[in-house]
C-alpha angles and dihedrals in degrees: 000000000000122000119207118195109207097171114095095208092052092046090051092050091050091048092050092050091047092052093044093052098033092243138134116258089251092054091045091055090046091050094048095047093046091049092050092048090051092047093051092047090053093049105101124184115249091244090058093045091054091047090054090046091052090050093050095042111027120190117253117256117281116269113235134192096018118165100224092178090064093065130227095317092060092048090050091052097253107129100182 
């Protein structure tokens, strides 16, 4: 399926990329579109990044019945 670029700015950008990389204009368009598709696929919302982080590094179980008045030794199990 042919692609016709009718916008002068877009055509200039494609030409600059093609010259910079030593590519044909067709390959420059292919490279740019593939890079943008990859970049957008890798972009992950912060909520999803935190969810993955919580899956990979779960929190330890909650500590119950800790005598906080006894200080650090009591929490660690040392009852001297």
